[in-house]
Residue, then its C-alpha position, 0 to 999 in steps of 0.5 A: m759704639e765701643a762696648s767697654n765705654v758703655i755703662l751697663s744698667a743693672p739687668m744688662q750688667q747681670l746677663k754679662d756676669e752670667h756670662v762670666l760664670l757660664r764661660k767658666e763653666m765652658n772652659q772646664f767642659y771644653e778642657i775635658t773635650e781635649e783630654i777626650e780627644f787626645e787621651s786613650g784607653p779607659v781615661v777616655i770613657q771616664e772623662f766622657m762621663r765627667l763630661y756628660e755631668r758638666i753638660q747636664d749641669f751647664n745645659s740647665k743653667l744655659k736655659a735659665h740664662s737664655k730664658k731672660e734673654d728670649d722671653w724678655l730682652f729680645p722681644m723688648m729690643a725687637s719692638r724698637l728696632g723693627e723688623n728690618d733689623k736682624i740683630i735679634e734674629v741673629m741672636e735667636f739663631e745662635h741660642e737655637k744653634a748652641e742648644q741643638h749641640l748640647r741637645e745632640f750631645l745628650t741625646e746621643a750620650v744617653q743612646a750610646g749609654p754606659a756601654i759606650n766605647i772610645d770611638e763613640a765618646q770621642a765622636i759625641a764629644v764634638y757636639a760639646v766643642q761645637a757648642y762651645a764655639t758657638l757660645i764663646q762667639h755668641f757671648d762676645r757679640e752680645e756684650k760687644v753689640l747687643f747689650p750697648l745697643a739695648e742700653k742706648i734704645l731701651t727706655v729706663g722704664e723698660k730697663e726697670e721692668l727687665e730687672r724686675r722680671f729678671q729678680a722674680r726668676 
């Protein structure tokens, strides 16, 4: 099934649209990680502080997005797919992996504190890069595989229920 030929229902389109906004923020924080990696001196620490702020903000937006999928879309799809289908398991694993990278970034940044040095900043920024890489692949997989599959297997009523739940948040 070619994803570009699939017309998405309102809830799937909403999730896809959220990916666009999240990708934009991810690209911005990825650019900061490159500055941290390739710069030297005090600018590294300044950029790290900027990255920390961006990741905090991004993390809360990502959690709100993931919650819609984890709490409503995935269980709905899993009940239709049966236990032999591993797609939902893969999606949940990728969510956990991305969240873990972001959590590690935030935890280590807090532990390093304001006295962070350049080497620590560069080492901790790697977690942001790992989150970025995980999420780029994950969003792509959702858009090309998961959302078209959801369109195929979920009933009109289930899609309407998802839409109601998404709007209620």
